[in-house]
C-alpha positions as CSV (number, residue, x, y, z in Angstrom):
1,X,0.1,-0.1,0.0
2,X,1.3,3.4,-0.9
3,X,2.5,5.6,1.9
4,X,0.7,8.9,2.1
5,X,2.6,12.3,2.2
6,X,2.3,13.5,5.6
7,X,2.5,17.2,6.7
8,X,5.8,16.5,8.2
9,X,7.1,15.1,4.6
10,X,6.0,18.6,3.4
11,X,7.4,20.6,6.1
12,X,11.1,18.9,5.2
13,X,10.5,19.2,1.5
14,X,9.7,23.2,2.1
15,X,12.6,23.1,4.1
16,X,15.2,21.8,1.4
17,X,13.2,23.9,-1.2
18,X,14.0,27.1,0.7
19,X,17.5,26.6,1.6
20,X,18.2,25.2,-2.2
21,X,16.7,28.5,-3.6
22,X,18.8,30.7,-1.0
23,X,21.7,30.0,-3.0
24,X,20.5,31.4,-6.2
25,X,18.9,34.1,-4.5
26,X,22.2,35.0,-2.9
27,X,24.2,35.0,-6.2
28,X,21.5,37.2,-7.5
29,X,21.9,40.0,-5.2
30,X,25.2,40.1,-4.8
31,X,25.9,40.3,-8.4
32,X,23.4,43.4,-8.7
33,X,24.7,45.7,-5.8
34,X,25.2,44.0,-2.5
35,X,28.6,43.5,-0.9
36,X,29.1,40.2,0.5
37,X,29.8,41.0,4.0
38,X,27.3,43.6,4.3
39,X,24.7,41.5,3.0
40,X,25.5,38.7,5.4
41,X,25.5,41.1,8.2
42,X,22.0,42.7,7.5
43,X,20.3,39.4,6.5
44,X,21.8,37.3,9.6
45,X,20.7,40.4,12.1
46,X,17.3,40.8,10.8
47,X,16.4,37.0,11.0
48,X,18.0,37.0,14.5
49,X,15.6,39.4,15.5
50,X,12.8,37.6,14.2
51,X,14.1,34.5,15.5
52,X,14.8,35.6,19.4
53,X,11.3,36.9,19.1
54,X,9.9,33.7,18.2
55,X,11.8,31.8,20.6
56,X,11.3,34.2,23.5
57,X,7.5,33.5,22.7
58,X,8.0,29.7,22.8
59,X,10.4,29.2,25.9
60,X,10.4,32.5,27.8
61,X,14.1,31.8,28.7
62,X,17.5,31.7,27.0
63,X,19.3,30.3,30.1
64,X,22.1,27.6,29.6
65,X,24.6,26.7,32.1
66,X,27.9,28.4,32.5
67,X,29.8,25.1,31.6
68,X,27.9,25.2,28.2
69,X,28.9,28.6,27.1
70,X,32.2,27.5,25.9
71,X,30.8,25.1,23.3
72,X,28.2,27.8,22.4
73,X,31.2,30.1,21.6
74,X,33.0,27.6,19.7
75,X,29.8,27.0,17.6
76,X,29.3,30.5,17.3
77,X,32.9,31.2,16.1
78,X,32.4,28.1,13.4
79,X,29.2,29.7,12.2
80,X,30.8,33.2,11.8
81,X,33.7,31.6,9.5
82,X,30.8,29.6,7.7
83,X,28.9,32.7,7.0
84,X,32.0,34.7,5.7
85,X,32.8,31.8,3.3
86,X,29.3,31.2,2.2
87,X,28.7,34.9,0.8
88,X,32.4,35.1,-0.4
89,X,32.2,31.7,-2.5
90,X,28.9,32.7,-3.9
91,X,30.3,36.1,-4.7
92,X,33.4,34.5,-6.5
93,X,31.9,31.5,-8.1
94,X,28.8,30.2,-9.5
95,X,25.5,29.3,-7.6
96,X,25.5,25.9,-9.0
97,X,29.4,25.3,-8.2
98,X,28.5,26.1,-4.4
99,X,25.6,24.1,-4.5
100,X,27.3,20.9,-5.6
101,X,30.1,21.5,-3.2
102,X,27.8,21.8,-0.6
103,X,26.2,18.4,-1.4
104,X,29.5,16.8,0.3
105,X,28.6,18.2,3.8
106,X,27.3,14.9,4.9
107,X,30.9,13.4,4.3
108,X,32.6,16.1,5.8
109,X,30.3,15.9,8.8
110,X,31.4,12.4,9.1
111,X,34.9,13.1,8.8
112,X,34.7,15.4,11.4
113,X,32.8,13.4,13.8
114,X,35.4,10.6,13.3
115,X,38.0,12.9,13.8
116,X,36.9,14.3,17.4
117,X,36.1,10.8,18.3
118,X,32.3,10.8,18.3
119,X,32.1,7.9,15.7
120,X,34.2,5.1,14.3
121,X,33.9,4.6,10.7
122,X,33.8,1.7,8.7
123,X,35.1,1.0,5.3
124,X,31.9,1.9,3.4
125,X,32.2,5.5,4.7
126,X,35.8,5.8,3.8
127,X,35.1,4.6,0.2
128,X,32.2,7.6,0.2
129,X,34.8,10.1,1.2
130,X,37.0,9.2,-1.4
131,X,34.2,9.4,-4.1
132,X,33.1,12.5,-2.8
133,X,36.4,14.2,-2.8
134,X,37.1,12.9,-6.3
135,X,33.4,14.5,-7.4
136,X,34.6,17.9,-5.8
137,X,37.6,17.7,-7.4
138,X,36.0,17.5,-10.7
139,X,33.8,20.5,-10.1
140,X,36.6,22.3,-8.6
141,X,39.0,21.6,-11.5
142,X,36.6,21.4,-14.6
143,X,33.8,23.8,-13.5
144,X,32.6,26.7,-15.6
145,X,33.2,29.2,-13.1
146,X,36.9,29.6,-13.7
147,X,37.7,30.9,-10.2
148,X,39.9,28.1,-8.1
149,X,39.8,30.6,-5.3
150,X,36.0,30.8,-5.0
151,X,35.7,27.0,-5.3
152,X,38.0,26.4,-2.6
153,X,36.2,28.8,-0.2
154,X,33.0,26.9,-1.4
155,X,34.6,23.7,-0.1
156,X,35.5,25.6,3.1
157,X,32.3,26.4,3.5
158,X,30.9,22.7,3.4
159,X,33.5,21.8,5.9
160,X,32.7,24.7,8.4
161,X,28.9,24.0,8.3
162,X,29.9,20.3,9.0
163,X,31.9,21.5,12.2
164,X,28.9,23.7,13.3
165,X,26.6,20.7,13.0
166,X,29.0,18.2,15.1
167,X,29.9,21.3,17.6
168,X,26.1,21.8,18.5
169,X,25.2,18.0,18.5
170,X,25.9,17.7,22.2
171,X,24.0,21.1,23.1
172,X,21.1,19.8,21.3
173,X,20.8,16.8,24.1
174,X,20.4,19.4,26.5
175,X,18.4,22.2,25.4
176,X,15.8,22.8,22.8
177,X,17.0,23.6,19.0
178,X,15.6,26.8,19.2
179,X,17.1,28.0,22.2
180,X,20.7,27.2,21.1
181,X,20.0,28.6,17.5
182,X,18.8,31.9,19.0
183,X,22.0,32.0,21.3
184,X,24.6,30.5,18.6
185,X,23.2,32.8,15.7
186,X,23.4,36.2,18.0
187,X,26.8,35.4,19.3
188,X,28.2,34.5,15.6
189,X,26.9,37.6,14.6
190,X,28.7,40.0,16.6
191,X,32.1,39.1,14.9
192,X,30.3,39.2,11.5
193,X,29.1,42.6,12.1
194,X,32.6,43.8,13.3
195,X,34.5,42.6,10.3
196,X,31.6,43.8,8.0
197,X,32.0,47.5,9.0
198,X,34.1,48.6,5.9
199,X,31.7,47.0,3.4
200,X,28.7,48.2,5.6
201,X,30.0,52.1,5.3
202,X,30.9,51.7,1.8
203,X,27.3,50.0,0.7
204,X,25.1,52.2,-1.6
205,X,21.3,50.9,-1.9
206,X,20.3,53.8,-4.3
207,X,20.6,51.7,-7.3
208,X,18.9,48.6,-6.1
209,X,15.9,47.1,-8.0
210,X,12.9,45.5,-6.3
211,X,13.9,42.2,-7.2
212,X,17.1,43.0,-5.1
213,X,14.9,43.9,-1.9
214,X,12.6,41.2,-2.6
215,X,15.9,38.8,-2.7
216,X,16.9,40.2,0.7
217,X,13.6,39.8,2.3
218,X,13.5,36.2,1.0
219,X,16.9,35.5,2.2
220,X,15.8,36.6,5.7
221,X,12.4,35.3,6.2
222,X,12.8,32.0,4.4
223,X,16.3,30.1,4.7
224,X,17.1,31.3,8.0
225,X,13.8,32.3,10.2
226,X,11.1,30.1,8.5
227,X,13.2,27.1,8.1
228,X,14.8,26.8,11.9
229,X,11.0,26.4,12.5
230,X,10.2,23.9,10.3
231,X,13.3,22.0,10.3
232,X,13.3,21.6,14.3
233,X,9.7,21.0,14.4
234,X,9.9,18.0,12.2
235,X,12.9,16.5,13.7
236,X,11.1,16.6,17.0
237,X,8.2,14.5,15.4
238,X,10.1,12.1,13.3
239,X,13.7,12.2,14.6
240,X,17.1,13.3,12.7
241,X,17.7,10.0,10.9
242,X,14.6,10.4,8.6
243,X,14.7,14.1,8.7
244,X,18.4,14.2,7.2
245,X,17.3,11.9,4.2
246,X,15.7,14.8,2.6
247,X,18.8,16.5,2.7
248,X,20.3,14.5,0.0
249,X,18.3,16.2,-2.8
250,X,19.0,19.7,-1.5
251,X,22.2,20.4,-3.9
252,X,20.5,18.9,-6.9
253,X,17.4,21.2,-6.3
254,X,19.9,24.3,-5.9
255,X,21.5,23.5,-9.3
256,X,18.4,23.4,-10.8
257,X,17.3,26.7,-9.5
258,X,20.7,28.3,-10.8
259,X,20.0,26.9,-14.1
260,X,16.5,27.8,-14.3
261,X,16.8,31.5,-12.9
262,X,20.2,32.6,-13.6
263,X,21.1,30.8,-16.7
264,X,23.9,29.0,-15.4
265,X,25.0,25.8,-17.1
266,X,27.0,22.6,-16.1
267,X,29.8,21.3,-18.3
268,X,30.6,17.4,-18.4
269,X,33.3,17.8,-15.6
270,X,30.3,19.3,-13.3
271,X,28.0,16.3,-14.2
272,X,30.7,13.8,-13.5
273,X,31.5,15.5,-10.1
274,X,27.8,15.8,-9.3
275,X,27.3,11.9,-10.3
276,X,30.1,11.1,-7.9
277,X,29.1,13.4,-5.0
278,X,25.5,12.0,-5.2
279,X,27.0,8.3,-5.2
280,X,29.3,9.4,-2.1
281,X,25.8,11.0,-0.4
282,X,24.1,7.5,-1.2
283,X,26.9,5.4,0.5
284,X,27.0,7.6,3.6
285,X,23.6,7.3,4.3
286,X,23.7,3.5,4.1
287,X,26.6,4.0,6.2
288,X,24.7,6.2,8.5
289,X,21.8,3.7,8.7
290,X,23.8,0.2,9.2
291,X,27.6,0.8,9.9
292,X,28.0,3.9,12.2
293,X,29.7,2.5,15.6
294,X,29.2,5.1,17.9
295,X,32.5,5.8,19.9
296,X,32.0,5.3,23.8
């Protein structure tokens, strides 16, 4: 009997589509007048205000144990680096290239988890990692962007997001994801705002079209504020294992949006790299279901 699509499935799919479209939207606004760091700071500042209001209405407290602040600060630092890499990578290279690089995030997450002793990996994971890096190499080496520096920053974007995910994992076992996200987002925004001051002072808004303002509004409400609510609500109902299965399709929707809305295209090396990354994701998910040996 065919399984009916549930409300949670729709929430997860909506989250993935919002995240995927964000890469294209960000590329558009950064190529139509917005400075990368100015955009990142303003976007995050507005989204944090919305998310803090939502979290306060929900929990009426942001209190955490003093001993956990060190881990929160580390997560905020990693997120700060991630956000700089994200906007710089999209400014310097194609949206489709960044999307494909982000497809390797599950493999980076497994590597970091193994490196810090959270998990011990078996052979299928290491095969997946090797295939993923081959795919990333094809995209970076033969991609259409022609900007190797931007491609490398895109790889660093995926790696830092993985490091952030591993860092906050212990905190999510003690507090609600809304509380931790609100604290980490706010703390990570402070250094982002400080390093962005020169671009903020130099940013001109006079020539912006309505499409740029619409893109900024979308980037604030959609992939930062709304997705946090949808994602964490879905995880609370069905668990992280089922929820993360949906993330496997995100980079390919992101590439589709870039092709349709920005008229980007993939060459044969991008396609080979995309196939390799997809294969690695499939192996990593199989490993996640059957071969993970949790470190004691």
